[in-house]
C-alpha positions in Angstrom: 0.1 -0.1 -0.1 1.0 3.3 -0.7 2.2 5.5 2.4 1.1 8.8 1.1 -2.1 8.0 -0.3 -2.9 6.2 3.1 -2.2 9.2 5.2 -3.9 11.4 3.1 -7.1 9.5 3.1 -6.7 9.4 7.1 -6.6 12.9 7.1 -9.3 13.3 4.9 -11.3 11.0 7.1 -10.4 13.1 10.5 -11.4 16.3 8.8 -14.7 14.7 7.8 -16.9 14.0 11.0 -20.0 12.3 8.9 -17.4 10.2 7.2 -17.0 9.7 3.7 -18.1 7.1 0.7 -15.3 5.4 -1.5 -16.7 7.5 -4.3 -15.8 10.9 -2.0 -12.6 9.7 -0.9 -11.3 9.1 -4.7 -12.8 12.5 -5.8 -10.7 14.2 -2.6 -7.6 12.3 -3.6 -7.6 12.2 -7.5 -9.4 15.6 -8.0 -12.4 13.5 -9.7 -13.7 10.4 -9.8 -12.2 7.5 -11.7 -13.9 3.9 -11.7 -10.7 2.3 -12.0 -9.3 3.3 -8.6 -12.5 1.7 -6.7 -11.3 -1.3 -6.2 -8.0 0.1 -4.8 -9.3 3.0 -2.5 -11.9 -0.1 -0.8 -9.3 -2.1 -0.6 -7.3 0.4 1.4 -10.3 1.0 3.3 -10.8 -2.3 4.2 -6.8 -2.4 5.2 -7.5 0.1 7.6 -10.5 -1.4 8.9 -8.8 -4.3 10.0 -6.3 -2.4 11.5 -8.8 -1.0 13.8 -8.2 2.4 12.2 -11.2 2.7 10.7 -14.8 1.6 10.8 -18.1 1.9 8.3 -21.7 2.3 8.3 -24.4 1.5 5.7 -26.5 4.7 4.7 -28.2 5.7 1.9 -27.0 2.8 -0.4 -23.4 3.0 0.7 -20.9 2.7 3.2 -19.4 5.9 4.9 -16.1 5.3 6.3 -15.1 7.0 9.6 -11.8 7.0 12.0 -12.5 4.9 14.8 -12.5 6.9 17.8 
């Protein structure tokens, strides 16, 4: 995993108190939504969840990822 991307994702999620969807994370990191990045960011968020750093909740048809408090 790219450590720079991981840090940027965690920093972004910390600033967003309501969390973010994978799509919102992609738009923030890359400047626009790119479907080809979806699997990578989803896998990264799943990895961070397994490490206990983030959690997810199903809302409005999509998972919202948040930094675990």
